[in-house]
matplotlib code that plots the C-alpha trace (Angstrom):
import matplotlib.pyplot as plt

x = [0.0, 1.3, 2.3, -0.2, 1.6, 0.3, 2.2, 2.2, 3.6, 2.2, 3.8, 1.9, 5.2, 6.9, 3.9, 3.9, 7.7, 7.1, 4.2, 6.3, 9.1, 6.8, 4.9, 8.1, 8.0, 5.1, 5.6, 4.0, 0.6, -0.3, -3.5, -3.7, -2.2, -2.4, -1.3, -0.9, -0.8, -4.5, -5.4, -2.8, -4.2, -7.7, -6.6, -4.7, -7.8, -9.9, -7.4, -4.7, -1.7, 1.3, 3.8, 3.8, 6.3, 6.0, 7.3, 7.7, 6.9, 3.3, 0.3, -2.4, -0.5, 3.2, 4.8, 6.1, 2.7, 1.1, 3.6, 3.0, -0.8, -0.6, 1.8, -0.5, -3.6, -2.5, 1.3, 2.5, 6.0, 6.9, 9.7, 10.4, 11.3, 12.3, 14.9, 18.3, 17.1, 14.7, 17.3, 16.8, 13.0, 13.5, 15.1, 12.5, 10.1, 12.2, 11.8, 8.0, 8.0, 9.3, 11.7, 14.1, 14.9, 15.7, 16.6, 14.4, 17.5, 18.3, 14.9, 15.9, 19.3, 19.5, 15.8, 14.7, 16.3, 17.5, 14.0, 12.6, 15.3, 14.7, 11.0, 11.2, 13.3, 11.1, 7.9, 9.3, 9.9, 7.3, 6.6, 4.2, 6.9, 10.0, 8.8, 6.6, 9.4, 11.7, 9.0, 8.0, 9.0, 12.8, 14.3, 16.0, 19.6, 22.2, 23.2, 22.5, 26.0, 28.2, 30.7, 34.1, 34.8, 35.2, 38.7, 40.6, 42.3, 43.1, 46.7, 45.5, 43.8, 40.2, 37.7, 36.9, 33.5, 32.7, 29.1, 28.0, 24.6, 22.6, 18.8, 17.0, 20.1, 18.9, 16.1, 18.5, 21.2, 18.7, 17.5, 21.0, 22.4, 19.3, 20.0, 23.6, 24.3, 25.5, 28.8, 29.6, 33.4, 34.4, 34.4, 31.9, 32.6, 29.6, 29.5, 25.9, 25.1, 23.5, 22.7, 24.7, 23.6, 21.7, 24.5, 24.6, 20.8, 21.1, 23.8, 21.7, 18.7, 20.7, 22.1, 18.6, 17.9, 21.1, 22.5, 26.0, 27.3, 26.9, 28.7, 29.7, 33.3, 35.9, 39.3, 42.2, 40.2, 41.2, 39.0, 37.7, 36.2, 32.4, 32.0, 30.0, 31.3, 29.1, 30.7, 29.8, 28.2, 30.9, 33.8, 34.8, 35.4, 38.5, 40.8, 44.4, 47.5, 47.6, 43.9, 42.9, 40.0, 41.0, 38.3, 39.1, 38.0, 35.3, 36.2, 34.2, 32.1, 32.1, 28.9, 28.8, 29.1, 30.4, 32.1, 31.6, 34.6, 36.9, 36.0, 36.3, 39.5, 41.1, 40.1, 41.7, 44.9, 45.0, 43.4, 43.9, 42.3, 40.8, 38.4, 34.8, 32.9, 29.1, 27.1, 23.5, 20.6, 21.4, 21.2, 24.2, 27.5, 29.5, 31.1, 31.6, 35.3, 36.0, 34.4, 36.5, 39.6, 38.8, 38.2, 41.5, 43.5, 41.8, 39.0, 35.4, 32.6, 28.8, 25.9, 22.2, 20.0, 17.5, 14.3, 15.1, 16.5, 14.6, 16.9, 18.8, 21.5, 24.9, 24.7, 23.6, 26.7, 29.0, 27.4, 27.4, 31.0, 32.1, 33.1, 30.7, 31.4, 28.0, 24.6, 22.1, 18.7, 19.0, 17.8, 20.6, 23.5, 23.8, 24.2, 26.8, 28.7, 28.6, 30.0, 32.8, 33.6, 33.9, 36.1, 38.4, 38.7, 39.8, 42.3]
y = [0.0, 3.4, 5.9, 8.8, 12.1, 15.6, 18.5, 21.7, 24.9, 28.4, 28.4, 26.7, 26.5, 24.6, 22.3, 21.5, 20.7, 18.4, 16.7, 16.2, 14.5, 12.3, 11.2, 9.7, 7.0, 4.5, 4.0, 7.4, 8.8, 12.5, 12.6, 16.4, 19.8, 22.6, 26.3, 26.8, 25.0, 25.3, 23.6, 20.9, 20.2, 19.9, 17.5, 15.3, 15.0, 13.9, 11.9, 10.5, 10.7, 8.4, 11.2, 15.0, 17.3, 20.6, 24.1, 26.4, 30.0, 30.1, 32.5, 31.8, 29.0, 28.3, 24.9, 24.6, 25.3, 22.9, 20.1, 20.5, 20.3, 17.3, 15.3, 15.9, 14.2, 12.1, 11.5, 11.4, 11.1, 14.7, 15.9, 19.6, 21.1, 24.7, 27.4, 27.8, 31.0, 28.9, 26.6, 27.4, 27.1, 23.8, 22.2, 23.7, 21.8, 18.7, 19.2, 19.2, 15.9, 16.4, 13.6, 15.3, 18.4, 19.1, 22.3, 23.5, 24.3, 20.6, 19.5, 19.4, 17.8, 14.4, 14.6, 14.8, 11.5, 13.0, 13.9, 10.5, 8.7, 10.8, 10.5, 6.7, 6.8, 9.3, 7.4, 4.2, 5.6, 4.6, 8.0, 7.0, 5.0, 7.1, 10.7, 10.5, 8.9, 11.8, 14.4, 13.3, 15.7, 15.7, 14.4, 16.9, 17.7, 15.4, 18.0, 15.6, 14.3, 17.0, 18.2, 19.7, 23.3, 23.9, 23.1, 26.1, 24.3, 20.9, 20.7, 18.6, 15.1, 15.4, 13.7, 15.0, 13.9, 13.2, 12.7, 11.5, 11.0, 11.1, 10.6, 11.4, 13.0, 16.6, 15.4, 13.2, 15.9, 18.4, 16.1, 15.0, 18.6, 19.8, 17.2, 18.2, 20.6, 24.1, 23.3, 20.3, 21.0, 18.9, 19.9, 18.2, 17.8, 16.9, 15.5, 15.3, 14.5, 17.7, 19.2, 22.2, 25.5, 24.2, 23.6, 27.2, 27.1, 23.8, 25.3, 28.3, 26.0, 23.7, 26.7, 27.8, 24.3, 23.7, 25.2, 24.9, 27.2, 25.7, 27.1, 26.1, 24.9, 27.2, 26.4, 26.5, 27.5, 26.2, 23.4, 24.8, 23.0, 23.3, 24.3, 22.4, 22.4, 21.4, 20.5, 22.7, 20.9, 22.1, 20.4, 17.4, 18.3, 16.9, 17.4, 18.4, 18.6, 21.6, 21.2, 22.7, 22.3, 21.3, 21.5, 19.1, 19.6, 17.4, 15.1, 14.3, 11.1, 11.0, 9.5, 11.0, 14.7, 15.7, 12.4, 10.8, 8.5, 11.4, 13.1, 10.0, 8.7, 12.2, 12.2, 8.8, 10.1, 13.4, 12.6, 8.8, 7.3, 10.6, 10.2, 9.4, 8.4, 8.4, 7.2, 8.0, 7.3, 7.3, 5.6, 3.8, 2.8, 6.0, 6.2, 2.5, 2.5, 5.7, 4.3, 1.1, 3.2, 5.0, 1.7, 0.4, 3.3, 2.8, 5.4, 4.9, 4.2, 4.5, 3.9, 4.8, 1.8, 0.5, 1.4, 5.1, 5.5, 6.9, 4.8, 1.9, 1.9, 3.6, 2.6, -1.0, -1.4, -0.2, -2.4, -5.5, -4.8, -4.9, -1.2, -0.2, -0.8, 0.5, 0.6, 3.1, 4.6, 8.2, 9.6, 7.8, 9.1, 12.5, 11.0, 8.6, 11.6, 13.4, 10.3, 10.1, 13.8, 13.4, 10.3, 12.0, 15.1, 13.1, 11.0]
z = [0.0, -1.0, 1.7, 1.7, 1.8, 2.8, 1.3, 3.5, 2.1, 1.5, -2.0, -4.8, -6.7, -3.9, -3.5, -7.2, -7.1, -4.1, -5.9, -9.1, -7.1, -5.0, -8.1, -9.5, -6.7, -6.7, -3.0, -2.4, -3.0, -2.6, -0.5, -0.2, 0.1, 2.6, 2.4, 6.1, 9.5, 10.2, 6.9, 7.7, 11.1, 9.7, 6.9, 9.4, 11.5, 8.5, 6.4, 8.7, 6.2, 6.5, 6.0, 6.1, 4.2, 6.1, 5.7, 8.7, 7.7, 6.8, 7.4, 10.1, 11.7, 11.2, 10.9, 14.5, 15.9, 13.5, 14.3, 18.0, 17.5, 15.1, 17.4, 20.3, 18.8, 15.8, 15.6, 12.0, 10.6, 9.6, 7.4, 7.6, 4.2, 4.6, 3.9, 5.5, 7.2, 9.2, 10.6, 14.3, 13.9, 12.1, 15.1, 17.4, 15.1, 15.7, 19.5, 19.0, 17.1, 13.5, 12.5, 10.2, 8.3, 4.6, 2.7, -0.1, -2.0, -2.4, -3.7, -7.3, -6.9, -8.7, -9.7, -6.1, -5.1, -1.8, -0.8, -1.7, 0.2, 3.3, 3.0, 2.9, 6.1, 7.9, 7.0, 8.4, 11.9, 14.6, 15.9, 18.7, 20.5, 19.9, 19.8, 22.9, 24.9, 24.0, 24.7, 28.2, 31.0, 31.4, 34.6, 36.9, 35.9, 37.2, 39.8, 42.7, 42.1, 43.4, 40.9, 41.9, 40.9, 37.2, 36.0, 34.5, 31.7, 30.3, 31.5, 34.4, 33.9, 33.0, 30.8, 27.3, 25.9, 22.3, 21.4, 17.9, 16.3, 13.1, 12.5, 15.7, 17.1, 17.5, 19.8, 21.7, 22.0, 23.2, 25.9, 27.0, 27.2, 29.1, 31.9, 32.5, 35.5, 34.9, 36.5, 34.4, 34.0, 31.0, 27.3, 25.0, 21.2, 19.0, 15.5, 14.3, 10.7, 9.4, 6.0, 4.8, 6.2, 9.2, 11.8, 13.0, 13.6, 15.5, 17.7, 18.6, 19.3, 21.5, 23.4, 24.3, 25.7, 27.6, 30.8, 29.2, 26.5, 23.0, 20.0, 16.4, 16.5, 14.9, 13.4, 15.8, 18.9, 22.4, 23.8, 27.1, 30.1, 30.3, 26.7, 24.1, 20.5, 17.5, 14.2, 11.3, 8.4, 6.0, 7.7, 9.9, 13.6, 15.1, 18.1, 17.6, 19.9, 22.2, 23.1, 19.8, 17.4, 13.9, 11.2, 8.3, 4.7, 3.4, 0.6, -2.5, -2.2, 1.6, 2.9, 6.4, 6.9, 9.3, 10.2, 13.6, 13.1, 12.4, 15.7, 17.9, 16.3, 16.8, 20.4, 21.0, 19.5, 21.3, 24.7, 25.0, 28.1, 29.0, 26.0, 26.6, 23.4, 23.3, 20.3, 20.1, 17.6, 13.9, 10.5, 9.2, 10.8, 11.3, 14.7, 15.4, 14.3, 16.3, 19.4, 19.0, 18.8, 22.1, 23.8, 22.5, 24.1, 27.5, 27.1, 28.0, 25.6, 26.0, 23.7, 23.7, 24.0, 21.3, 23.2, 23.5, 19.9, 17.0, 14.7, 16.3, 13.6, 14.4, 18.0, 17.1, 14.9, 17.6, 20.3, 18.2, 17.1, 20.7, 20.9, 23.6, 27.3, 28.7, 27.0, 28.6, 28.1, 26.9, 30.2, 32.1, 30.0, 31.6, 35.1, 33.7, 32.3, 35.6, 37.4, 34.8, 35.1, 38.9, 38.6, 36.1, 38.2, 41.3, 39.4]

ax = plt.figure().add_subplot(projection="3d")
ax.plot(x, y, z, "-o")
ax.set_aspect("equal")
plt.show()
């Protein structure tokens, strides 16, 4: 049976483009169109689509509000299709239940194959189970475990955390960072697969949800305690000697951008047993080799469990390959990070 798709955009031109792309694949059937969020909500109530392609900036009711409403009464897999200028709002939409984000500028590339591939993935995700588990009230921050005073620099022993993720990662990262206490005194480096132009918006969105400062990583900057660094989409984030950030150029034909393996392997080389690698939800196998490298040099490796993952893919490969020492539900990872920070500070 074909997947019934609802197209939501205030531009008839964009809706026509989306329709033309979806009609190339017999797995999809366009069941309706909406020019704003109010129309989308009404159609979802009547028709119960199997997938929604949703813009954000629309009259009467915007995409974020519509997504929040739809996910509250009839959860549907939602793919946000919007402009780069809406990147921060796009990840707010993800926090309210959308599964993934795609740029309008990439719709026509390769005849829309990128959109169709992403639509197949999004439509396959059981939103009732996974999204609701990520949206339930967050536990209190892991402040019950007393942290020592913030370290001034990395010249003394201390843990350095590398967190990697892909599909479902923005929701998981948001929840994880929101649970860390304000005096968490270790740096966190993040590699999240993200489409070009959207990383800066994601960093701003995560910063609003976290008690820790979050920024887009910059070439050559010093890795500071208590700071969260997000990889840009246009380069691979890596650690370099001298406690520095090194942004590596992307190479043609690379599947994963930015690369999770590049980050974790660089941490193993630079920080050795002080490295803590954490792999979250995501499609594919990126990160498994890097996690194995951290384990091999005496570092610590954690993975999100299957039940709390939107996509049990990257973490599954790492777990089944023997690279993971501890498998935890998403809501227990922050407490584990606090314990590891305390142990590292005392060592």
